[in-house]
N, CA, C and O atoms as a MOPAC input file, in Angstrom:
PM7 MOZYME 1SCF
protein

 N     -7.00200 1   -29.35300 1    18.31000 1
 C     -7.92700 1   -28.34000 1    17.85900 1
 C     -7.35200 1   -26.99500 1    18.05600 1
 O     -7.43500 1   -26.09700 1    17.21800 1
 N     -6.72900 1   -26.88900 1    19.27000 1
 C     -6.16100 1   -25.45300 1    19.56100 1
 C     -5.02200 1   -25.08000 1    18.59400 1
 O     -4.87300 1   -23.91500 1    18.22700 1
 N     -4.23400 1   -26.06400 1    18.19300 1
 C     -3.07700 1   -25.85200 1    17.34200 1
 C     -3.56500 1   -25.43700 1    15.91400 1
 O     -2.95800 1   -24.58700 1    15.26300 1
 N     -4.69300 1   -26.07500 1    15.45000 1
 C     -5.21900 1   -25.56100 1    14.20300 1
 C     -5.76300 1   -24.17800 1    14.22400 1
 O     -5.67500 1   -23.45300 1    13.23300 1
 N     -6.32100 1   -23.79800 1    15.32900 1
 C     -6.79100 1   -22.36800 1    15.46300 1
 C     -5.62300 1   -21.40800 1    15.48500 1
 O     -5.60400 1   -20.35500 1    14.84800 1
 N     -4.62400 1   -21.85800 1    16.28600 1
 C     -3.45900 1   -21.08100 1    16.37200 1
 C     -2.79800 1   -20.85100 1    15.01100 1
 O     -2.46200 1   -19.73000 1    14.62900 1
 N     -2.62500 1   -21.99900 1    14.28200 1
 C     -2.07900 1   -21.79300 1    12.89700 1
 C     -2.87900 1   -20.97500 1    12.03600 1
 O     -2.30500 1   -20.19100 1    11.28000 1
 N     -4.09900 1   -21.05100 1    12.04800 1
 C     -5.03500 1   -20.19300 1    11.28700 1
 C     -4.90500 1   -18.72800 1    11.68400 1
 O     -4.93900 1   -17.83500 1    10.83700 1
 N     -4.75300 1   -18.49100 1    13.01400 1
 C     -4.69600 1   -17.16900 1    13.51800 1
 C     -3.38900 1   -16.50900 1    12.93300 1
 O     -3.40800 1   -15.37200 1    12.46100 1
 N     -2.28100 1   -17.26900 1    12.98800 1
 C     -0.96200 1   -16.82100 1    12.46200 1
 C     -1.09800 1   -16.56500 1    10.92900 1
 O     -0.57800 1   -15.58200 1    10.39900 1
 N     -1.78600 1   -17.45000 1    10.27300 1
 C     -1.97000 1   -17.23200 1     8.85600 1
 C     -2.79500 1   -15.93300 1     8.53400 1
 O     -2.46300 1   -15.18500 1     7.61400 1
 N     -3.78900 1   -15.72300 1     9.26500 1
 C     -4.53300 1   -14.55200 1     9.03500 1
 C     -3.74000 1   -13.35200 1     9.49700 1
 O     -3.87300 1   -12.28900 1     8.89000 1
 N     -2.95700 1   -13.44700 1    10.49100 1
 C     -2.13900 1   -12.27200 1    10.95700 1
 C     -1.02200 1   -12.03400 1     9.82600 1
 O     -0.72400 1   -10.87800 1     9.52700 1
 N     -0.48100 1   -12.99200 1     9.27700 1
 C      0.42200 1   -12.82000 1     8.16300 1
 C     -0.22000 1   -12.04600 1     6.95500 1
 O      0.28200 1   -11.06800 1     6.40100 1
 N     -1.38500 1   -12.62900 1     6.64900 1
 C     -2.14800 1   -12.04400 1     5.46600 1
 C     -2.44500 1   -10.55000 1     5.65100 1
 O     -2.32100 1    -9.75100 1     4.72200 1
 N     -2.86100 1   -10.18600 1     6.94600 1
 C     -3.18300 1    -8.84500 1     7.23000 1
 C     -1.88600 1    -7.97600 1     7.09900 1
 O     -1.86300 1    -6.95300 1     6.41400 1
 N     -0.79400 1    -8.45500 1     7.80900 1
 C      0.47000 1    -7.74200 1     7.73500 1
 C      0.91700 1    -7.52700 1     6.29600 1
 O      1.46400 1    -6.47000 1     5.97900 1
 N      0.69800 1    -8.50600 1     5.41300 1
 C      1.07100 1    -8.38100 1     3.99300 1
 C      0.42300 1    -7.21000 1     3.28200 1
 O      1.00900 1    -6.37700 1     2.59000 1
 N     -0.93600 1    -7.27300 1     3.56700 1
 C     -1.71200 1    -6.17400 1     2.92700 1
 C     -1.56000 1    -4.81500 1     3.50000 1
 O     -1.77200 1    -3.81800 1     2.81000 1
 N     -1.19400 1    -4.74500 1     4.76500 1
 C     -0.96600 1    -3.45400 1     5.36400 1
 C      0.41600 1    -2.87000 1     5.20400 1
 O      0.56200 1    -1.65400 1     5.08300 1
 N      1.49600 1    -3.76100 1     5.20200 1
 C      2.84900 1    -3.33100 1     5.17700 1
 C      3.55100 1    -3.60500 1     3.76100 1
 O      4.08000 1    -2.67300 1     3.15500 1
 N      3.54300 1    -4.76500 1     3.31000 1
 C      4.40100 1    -5.26100 1     2.22100 1
 C      3.83300 1    -4.84400 1     0.91700 1
 O      4.60500 1    -4.39300 1     0.07100 1
 N      2.60500 1    -4.94200 1     0.66900 1
 C      1.94200 1    -4.62100 1    -0.65500 1
 C      2.02200 1    -3.10800 1    -0.96000 1
 O      2.39200 1    -2.72000 1    -2.06700 1
 N      1.68900 1    -2.29600 1    -0.01600 1
 C      1.84000 1    -0.74200 1    -0.35900 1
 C      3.32200 1    -0.40500 1    -0.66300 1
 O      3.60100 1     0.40200 1    -1.54900 1
 N      4.23100 1    -1.00100 1     0.04600 1
 C      5.66800 1    -0.79200 1    -0.14400 1
 C      6.00700 1    -1.05600 1    -1.60300 1
 O      6.57900 1    -0.22500 1    -2.31000 1
 N      5.60300 1    -2.31900 1    -2.03300 1
 C      5.88100 1    -2.84700 1    -3.32500 1
 C      5.30900 1    -1.83400 1    -4.39800 1
 O      5.99800 1    -1.46500 1    -5.34900 1
 N      4.06700 1    -1.42300 1    -4.20100 1
 C      3.35400 1    -0.52800 1    -5.08100 1
 C      4.09100 1     0.81000 1    -5.30300 1
 O      4.22800 1     1.35100 1    -6.40000 1
 N      4.55300 1     1.27800 1    -4.10800 1
 C      5.30800 1     2.54500 1    -4.00200 1
 C      6.61600 1     2.45300 1    -4.86600 1
 O      6.93900 1     3.32500 1    -5.67300 1
 N      7.35400 1     1.28400 1    -4.61200 1
 C      8.61400 1     1.01500 1    -5.27400 1
 C      8.39300 1     0.94000 1    -6.75700 1
 O      9.23400 1     1.44100 1    -7.50400 1
 N      7.34600 1     0.36500 1    -7.22900 1
 C      7.02300 1     0.16800 1    -8.58100 1
 C      6.64200 1     1.54200 1    -9.22000 1
 O      7.00700 1     1.82000 1   -10.36200 1
 N      5.90700 1     2.38200 1    -8.46500 1
 C      5.61200 1     3.69300 1    -8.96600 1
 C      6.83500 1     4.59300 1    -9.07500 1
 O      6.91000 1     5.39200 1   -10.00800 1
 N      7.82000 1     4.49200 1    -8.13800 1
 C      9.08700 1     5.23500 1    -8.29400 1
 C      9.90900 1     4.78700 1    -9.36000 1
 O     10.58900 1     5.58900 1   -10.00000 1
 N      9.90300 1     3.46500 1    -9.62300 1
 C     10.68100 1     2.91200 1   -10.78000 1
 C     10.12400 1     3.37400 1   -12.08900 1
 O     10.89400 1     3.68500 1   -12.99700 1
 N      8.87200 1     3.43300 1   -12.22800 1
 C      8.16900 1     3.93100 1   -13.42900 1
 C      8.47300 1     5.43700 1   -13.63200 1
 O      8.73200 1     5.87300 1   -14.75400 1
 N      8.43900 1     6.20900 1   -12.55200 1
 C      8.73400 1     7.62200 1   -12.77200 1
 C     10.23000 1     7.75300 1   -13.13900 1
 O     10.51200 1     8.61800 1   -13.96800 1
 N     11.16000 1     7.04400 1   -12.65100 1
 C     12.55900 1     7.15500 1   -13.01600 1
 C     12.81400 1     6.69700 1   -14.36800 1
 O     13.71500 1     7.22400 1   -15.02100 1
 N     12.06100 1     5.70700 1   -14.87700 1
 C     12.22700 1     5.28600 1   -16.20700 1
 C     11.69900 1     6.27300 1   -17.20900 1
 O     12.10300 1     6.25200 1   -18.37100 1
 N     10.81300 1     7.13100 1   -16.78700 1
 C     10.19800 1     8.09200 1   -17.69900 1
 C     10.91300 1     9.44300 1   -17.72700 1
 O     10.45900 1    10.33000 1   -18.45000 1
 N     11.97400 1     9.64900 1   -17.00600 1
 C     12.73900 1    10.89600 1   -16.98500 1
 C     13.34500 1    11.08800 1   -18.40000 1
 O     13.81500 1    10.10700 1   -18.97600 1
 N     13.35300 1    12.27900 1   -18.96700 1
 C     14.03200 1    12.62400 1   -20.11300 1
 C     14.69400 1    14.01800 1   -20.09000 1
 O     14.38700 1    14.86800 1   -19.25300 1
 N     15.49000 1    14.18200 1   -20.91900 1
 C     16.26700 1    15.60900 1   -20.85400 1
 C     15.22100 1    16.64600 1   -21.03900 1
 O     14.31500 1    16.51700 1   -21.86200 1
 N     15.36300 1    17.69900 1   -20.24400 1
 C     14.55900 1    18.84700 1   -20.27400 1
 C     13.50100 1    18.83900 1   -19.14700 1
 O     12.87500 1    19.86800 1   -18.89200 1
 N     13.29900 1    17.70700 1   -18.48100 1
 C     12.43300 1    17.67900 1   -17.28700 1
 C     12.99700 1    18.37600 1   -16.11700 1
 O     14.19500 1    18.26800 1   -15.85400 1
 N     12.18100 1    19.09500 1   -15.39100 1
 C     12.61300 1    19.72900 1   -14.12800 1
 C     12.28200 1    18.71800 1   -13.03200 1
 O     11.17400 1    18.19000 1   -12.93600 1
 N     13.31500 1    18.47700 1   -12.20500 1
 C     13.32500 1    17.39100 1   -11.24000 1
 C     13.75900 1    18.01800 1    -9.88800 1
 O     14.37900 1    19.08100 1    -9.86900 1
 N     13.43800 1    17.37000 1    -8.79800 1
 C     13.85300 1    17.54600 1    -7.50000 1
 C     14.54300 1    16.40600 1    -6.92000 1
 O     13.95800 1    15.32200 1    -6.90200 1
 N     15.81200 1    16.52600 1    -6.40400 1
 C     16.51900 1    15.43000 1    -5.81400 1
 C     16.10900 1    15.18900 1    -4.32800 1
 O     15.45900 1    16.02900 1    -3.70500 1
 N     16.50800 1    14.03200 1    -3.80100 1
 C     16.10600 1    13.75200 1    -2.47300 1
 C     16.71200 1    14.73600 1    -1.54000 1
 O     16.16200 1    14.84800 1    -0.44500 1
 N     17.78500 1    15.48900 1    -1.80100 1
 C     18.32800 1    16.48700 1    -0.98500 1
 C     17.62800 1    17.82700 1    -1.14300 1
 O     17.97100 1    18.76200 1    -0.41900 1
 N     16.66600 1    17.97600 1    -2.04900 1
 C     15.96300 1    19.23700 1    -2.22100 1
 C     16.58000 1    20.10800 1    -3.33000 1
 O     16.19300 1    21.27200 1    -3.44100 1
 N     17.49700 1    19.62200 1    -4.14000 1
 C     18.12900 1    20.36400 1    -5.17600 1
 C     17.18700 1    20.36200 1    -6.39200 1
 O     16.77300 1    19.29100 1    -6.83600 1
 N     16.85000 1    21.51100 1    -6.92800 1
 C     16.12300 1    21.61700 1    -8.19300 1
 C     16.95600 1    21.80800 1    -9.35500 1
 O     17.90400 1    22.59200 1    -9.33300 1
 N     16.63900 1    21.11500 1   -10.38400 1
 C     17.42000 1    21.23200 1   -11.59400 1
 C     16.67600 1    20.69600 1   -12.85300 1
 O     15.56200 1    20.17900 1   -12.78300 1
 N     17.35200 1    20.85300 1   -13.96900 1
 C     16.81900 1    20.52100 1   -15.21100 1
 C     17.73000 1    19.28700 1   -15.74500 1
 O     18.95700 1    19.38600 1   -15.72100 1
 N     17.12700 1    18.20100 1   -16.19500 1
 C     17.95000 1    17.05000 1   -16.71600 1
 C     18.50700 1    17.39900 1   -18.02700 1
 O     17.82400 1    17.66500 1   -19.01600 1
 N     19.88800 1    17.38000 1   -17.97300 1
 C     20.65300 1    17.66500 1   -19.18700 1
 C     20.93800 1    16.34700 1   -19.99500 1
 O     20.80400 1    16.31200 1   -21.21800 1
 N     21.31200 1    15.33300 1   -19.29700 1
 C     21.49300 1    14.06400 1   -20.00000 1
 C     21.35300 1    12.83900 1   -19.07400 1
 O     21.59000 1    12.91200 1   -17.86800 1
 N     20.97100 1    11.75300 1   -19.67200 1
 C     20.79300 1    10.56600 1   -18.86900 1
 C     21.81500 1     9.46700 1   -19.35400 1
 O     21.91100 1     9.24200 1   -20.56100 1
 N     22.52400 1     8.82900 1   -18.50700 1
 C     23.41400 1     7.70100 1   -18.78700 1
 C     22.83100 1     6.41100 1   -18.23800 1
 O     22.89200 1     6.10600 1   -17.04700 1
 N     22.24900 1     5.65800 1   -19.20200 1
 C     21.64200 1     4.40300 1   -18.78200 1
 C     22.64100 1     3.38200 1   -18.32200 1
 O     22.35800 1     2.59100 1   -17.42300 1
 N     23.85100 1     3.38900 1   -18.94800 1
 C     24.82300 1     2.35300 1   -18.57400 1
 C     25.25000 1     2.59500 1   -17.14400 1
 O     25.36800 1     1.60700 1   -16.42000 1
 N     25.49800 1     3.81900 1   -16.64600 1
 C     25.93900 1     4.06000 1   -15.30500 1
 C     24.76500 1     4.36000 1   -14.37000 1
 O     24.97600 1     4.45200 1   -13.16100 1
 N     23.50400 1     4.52100 1   -14.88900 1
 C     22.28900 1     4.84700 1   -14.15100 1
 C     22.48400 1     6.18100 1   -13.44100 1
 O     22.14300 1     6.37100 1   -12.27300 1
 N     23.05000 1     7.08300 1   -14.21600 1
 C     23.19100 1     8.51100 1   -13.75900 1
 C     22.40400 1     9.51400 1   -14.57800 1
 O     21.97000 1     9.24900 1   -15.69900 1
 N     22.23700 1    10.71400 1   -13.94700 1
 C     21.75200 1    11.79300 1   -14.67200 1
 C     22.50400 1    13.00200 1   -14.36000 1
 O     23.00000 1    13.18100 1   -13.24800 1
 N     22.60700 1    13.91200 1   -15.40900 1
 C     23.31300 1    15.12100 1   -15.22200 1
 C     22.26600 1    16.24300 1   -15.19800 1
 O     21.48900 1    16.42800 1   -16.13500 1
 N     22.28500 1    17.00900 1   -14.03900 1
 C     21.43300 1    18.02400 1   -13.87000 1
 C     22.01900 1    19.36800 1   -14.10300 1
 O     23.16600 1    19.62200 1   -13.73300 1
 N     21.25900 1    20.24200 1   -14.71000 1
 C     21.70800 1    21.64800 1   -14.94300 1
 C     21.06500 1    22.46700 1   -13.80100 1
 O     19.84200 1    22.60600 1   -13.79400 1
 N     21.79500 1    22.98600 1   -12.88700 1
 C     21.33700 1    23.80600 1   -11.79200 1
 C     21.80700 1    25.24600 1   -11.92600 1
 O     22.72700 1    25.66700 1   -11.22400 1
 N     21.18800 1    25.99600 1   -12.81400 1
 C     21.50200 1    27.39400 1   -13.11500 1
 C     22.94000 1    27.52300 1   -13.53800 1
 O     23.72000 1    28.31300 1   -13.00700 1
 N     23.27000 1    26.65900 1   -14.58100 1
 C     24.66000 1    26.76200 1   -15.11500 1
 C     25.64200 1    25.77700 1   -14.51200 1
 O     26.70400 1    25.50900 1   -15.07400 1
 N     25.29500 1    25.28300 1   -13.44400 1
 C     26.27100 1    24.27500 1   -12.80500 1
 C     25.82300 1    22.89600 1   -13.08500 1
 O     24.69300 1    22.56800 1   -12.72400 1
 N     26.59200 1    22.05400 1   -13.68900 1
 C     26.15800 1    20.70400 1   -14.10000 1
 C     26.56700 1    19.72000 1   -13.07400 1
 O     27.76900 1    19.58100 1   -12.84900 1
 N     25.68600 1    19.02300 1   -12.42800 1
 C     25.99100 1    17.98200 1   -11.43100 1
 C     25.55200 1    16.61200 1   -11.75400 1
 O     24.42900 1    16.46800 1   -12.23800 1
 N     26.27500 1    15.63200 1   -11.55200 1
 C     25.90400 1    14.24000 1   -11.85200 1
 C     25.40800 1    13.48900 1   -10.58900 1
 O     26.06700 1    13.46000 1    -9.55000 1
 N     24.25200 1    12.90500 1   -10.73800 1
 C     23.64000 1    12.24700 1    -9.64800 1
 C     23.26600 1    10.85000 1   -10.07000 1
 O     23.09400 1    10.57100 1   -11.25600 1
 N     23.13500 1     9.94000 1    -9.05800 1
 C     22.56100 1     8.57100 1    -9.35500 1
 C     21.09900 1     8.82600 1    -9.69600 1
 O     20.44800 1     9.71200 1    -9.14200 1
 N     20.64100 1     8.06700 1   -10.57000 1
 C     19.19800 1     8.17200 1   -11.03300 1
 C     18.28600 1     8.00700 1    -9.83800 1
 O     17.28200 1     8.71500 1    -9.76400 1
 N     18.55800 1     7.14300 1    -8.92100 1
 C     17.59800 1     6.91400 1    -7.69500 1
 C     17.60700 1     8.07200 1    -6.82700 1
 O     16.73700 1     8.14100 1    -5.95900 1
 N     18.51900 1     9.04500 1    -6.94600 1
 C     18.48300 1    10.32500 1    -6.18600 1
 C     17.43900 1    11.31400 1    -6.53500 1
 O     17.31100 1    12.32300 1    -5.84200 1
 N     16.63900 1    11.08000 1    -7.62100 1
 C     15.62500 1    11.93300 1    -8.07700 1
 C     14.39900 1    11.52900 1    -7.25800 1
 O     13.96700 1    10.37700 1    -7.31000 1
 N     13.85000 1    12.46000 1    -6.51700 1
 C     12.60200 1    12.19100 1    -5.74300 1
 C     11.28000 1    12.45400 1    -6.52500 1
 O     10.26200 1    11.79400 1    -6.32100 1
 N     11.36100 1    13.39100 1    -7.36800 1
 C     10.02800 1    13.69800 1    -8.11000 1
 C     10.39200 1    14.56500 1    -9.29300 1
 O     11.40900 1    15.25700 1    -9.34700 1
 N      9.44000 1    14.46500 1   -10.26900 1
 C      9.60600 1    15.43800 1   -11.47600 1
 C      8.63100 1    16.50400 1   -11.22500 1
 O      7.43900 1    16.26200 1   -11.03400 1
 N      9.16300 1    17.76000 1   -11.22500 1
 C      8.30000 1    18.90600 1   -10.93900 1
 C      7.62200 1    19.38800 1   -12.13300 1
 O      6.50200 1    19.88600 1   -12.02600 1
 N      8.23400 1    19.28000 1   -13.32200 1
 C      7.63100 1    19.80700 1   -14.53800 1
 C      8.27000 1    19.00300 1   -15.68500 1
 O      9.48800 1    18.94600 1   -15.85500 1
 N      7.33000 1    18.36700 1   -16.48600 1
 C      7.77600 1    17.54600 1   -17.59800 1
 C      8.00800 1    18.43000 1   -18.80400 1
 O      7.23800 1    19.35800 1   -19.05100 1
 N      9.05300 1    18.15600 1   -19.55500 1
 C      9.48100 1    18.88800 1   -20.65400 1
 C      8.42600 1    18.64400 1   -21.79600 1
 O      7.94800 1    17.52300 1   -21.96700 1
 N      8.12200 1    19.58000 1   -22.46900 1
 C      7.24300 1    19.53700 1   -23.63000 1
 C      8.05200 1    19.61600 1   -24.91700 1
 O      8.98100 1    20.41600 1   -25.03200 1
 N      7.69100 1    18.78100 1   -25.87500 1
 C      8.35800 1    18.71700 1   -27.16500 1
 C      7.52400 1    19.58300 1   -28.14100 1
 O      6.35000 1    19.29200 1   -28.37200 1
 N      8.10000 1    20.58800 1   -28.68000 1
 C      7.38500 1    21.40600 1   -29.55300 1
 C      7.83000 1    21.09900 1   -31.01200 1
 O      9.01400 1    20.88100 1   -31.26900 1
 N      6.91100 1    21.08700 1   -31.90600 1
 C      7.18900 1    20.84500 1   -33.35700 1
 C      6.89400 1    22.01900 1   -34.19300 1
 O      6.26400 1    22.97700 1   -33.74400 1
 N      7.35000 1    21.96400 1   -35.43800 1
 C      7.09100 1    23.06100 1   -36.40500 1
 C      5.79000 1    22.89900 1   -37.06900 1
 O      5.50500 1    23.64300 1   -38.00700 1
 N      4.91900 1    21.92800 1   -36.63600 1
 C      3.58700 1    21.63600 1   -37.38500 1
 C      2.78200 1    22.91000 1   -37.32900 1
 O      2.18800 1    23.32100 1   -38.32600 1
 N      2.76000 1    23.53300 1   -36.17600 1
 C      1.87800 1    24.69300 1   -36.19800 1
 C      2.37200 1    25.82100 1   -37.05300 1
 O      1.59800 1    26.61500 1   -37.58700 1
 N      3.74300 1    25.88000 1   -37.17900 1
 C      4.20300 1    27.01200 1   -38.05700 1
 C      3.99000 1    26.53400 1   -39.54000 1
 O      3.78700 1    27.41600 1   -40.37500 1
 N      4.01600 1    25.30400 1   -39.92100 1
 C      3.77900 1    24.86600 1   -41.20000 1
 C      2.29600 1    25.04600 1   -41.55400 1
 O      1.97000 1    25.42700 1   -42.67800 1
 N      1.42000 1    24.77800 1   -40.61700 1
 C     -0.00400 1    24.90600 1   -40.85000 1
 C     -0.29700 1    26.40500 1   -40.87800 1
 O     -1.16400 1    26.79200 1   -41.66100 1
 N      0.31900 1    27.26000 1   -40.12500 1
 C      0.09600 1    28.65500 1   -40.24500 1
 C      0.54200 1    29.18400 1   -41.56600 1
 O     -0.13300 1    30.05800 1   -42.11200 1
 N      1.66300 1    28.70800 1   -42.14000 1
 C      2.29700 1    29.13500 1   -43.25800 1
 C      1.39700 1    28.71100 1   -44.45500 1
 O      1.21100 1    29.48800 1   -45.39100 1
 N      0.84500 1    27.47900 1   -44.41500 1
 C     -0.09400 1    26.94100 1   -45.42100 1
 C     -1.41200 1    27.85800 1   -45.46500 1
 O     -1.88200 1    28.32800 1   -46.50100 1
 N     -1.89700 1    28.02300 1   -44.26000 1
 C     -3.19300 1    28.86000 1   -44.24200 1
 C     -2.87300 1    30.29400 1   -44.85400 1
 O     -3.67100 1    30.82600 1   -45.62500 1
 N     -1.72300 1    30.87500 1   -44.49900 1
 C     -1.42600 1    32.27800 1   -45.06300 1
 C     -1.29600 1    32.12800 1   -46.52100 1
 O     -1.87400 1    32.91600 1   -47.27000 1
 N     -0.56000 1    31.14800 1   -46.97500 1
 C     -0.31500 1    31.03700 1   -48.49000 1
 C     -1.62400 1    30.89500 1   -49.17400 1
 O     -1.83500 1    31.55000 1   -50.19500 1
 N     -2.62800 1    29.99400 1   -48.63400 1
 C     -3.87000 1    29.88500 1   -49.20600 1
 C     -4.69200 1    31.09400 1   -49.22500 1
 O     -5.35100 1    31.33400 1   -50.23800 1
 N     -4.72900 1    31.89400 1   -48.20700 1
 C     -5.34300 1    33.14400 1   -48.25800 1
 C     -4.86000 1    34.12000 1   -49.24700 1
 O     -5.64000 1    34.86100 1   -49.84600 1
 N     -3.55400 1    34.13400 1   -49.43300 1
 C     -2.99000 1    35.02100 1   -50.45400 1
 C     -3.43600 1    34.58600 1   -51.91800 1
 O     -3.72300 1    35.41100 1   -52.78500 1
 N     -3.46500 1    33.30000 1   -52.09600 1
 C     -3.89400 1    32.68400 1   -53.37700 1
 C     -5.32500 1    33.24400 1   -53.65900 1
 O     -5.58400 1    33.86300 1   -54.69100 1
 N     -6.23100 1    32.98800 1   -52.68300 1
 C     -7.55700 1    33.39600 1   -52.80700 1
 C     -7.70200 1    34.95200 1   -53.11300 1
 O     -8.48200 1    35.35800 1   -53.97500 1
 N     -6.98600 1    35.70500 1   -52.43100 1
 C     -6.98700 1    37.12800 1   -52.53400 1
 C     -6.50100 1    37.52900 1   -54.06900 1
 O     -7.06600 1    38.42700 1   -54.69300 1
 N     -5.45100 1    36.80700 1   -54.58300 1
 C     -4.97800 1    37.13100 1   -55.79900 1
 C     -6.00600 1    36.71600 1   -56.87800 1
 O     -6.07800 1    37.38100 1   -57.91200 1
 N     -6.75000 1    35.71600 1   -56.69200 1
 C     -7.68500 1    35.29600 1   -57.74700 1
 C     -8.98500 1    36.13800 1   -57.64200 1
 O     -9.72300 1    36.29200 1   -58.61400 1
 N     -9.23000 1    36.66800 1   -56.43900 1
 C    -10.42500 1    37.60300 1   -56.42900 1
 C    -10.12300 1    38.98200 1   -56.94100 1
 O    -11.05600 1    39.70600 1   -57.29000 1
 N     -8.85000 1    39.39800 1   -57.00700 1
 C     -8.50200 1    40.60900 1   -57.55300 1
 C     -8.50500 1    40.61000 1   -59.13500 1
 O     -8.61700 1    41.64100 1   -59.79900 1
 N     -8.37800 1    39.42800 1   -59.62700 1
 C     -8.36000 1    39.22300 1   -61.12000 1
 C     -9.79200 1    39.36300 1   -61.74000 1
 O     -9.95600 1    39.22500 1   -62.95200 1

C-alpha cells in the first residue's frame, strides 16, 4: 500500500512540475517562433544584444535577416531577434484614388450647376 501511495505521489509531483516548468516554457517558445515567422521587411526590431534596426531583407533558406542600422547593414541569425518594436505598415494608393475620384465628382457637379 505504501508503494502505491509513493508512486501516486511521484506522479502528482511530475504533473505539478510539468504545469509549473515545462508547459510555460513550451508556450513561450511557440510565441517566439510565431513572432519570428511574422517578421517582414520594414519592421523595427531589437536584437538579443540590444541593437535596434530595421529589417531590410529576410533569407528563409539561411534563416538570417539583414538589419539596416542607420545605414550600416548587418546580417543576423533570425533567432537573434528578441522583439519587434514597431511593425511596418503597408500604404496603398487607395486613399489617393478615392480622393481623386471625389475631387473629380465635385468638379463635374460644379460644371453642371454653372450651366
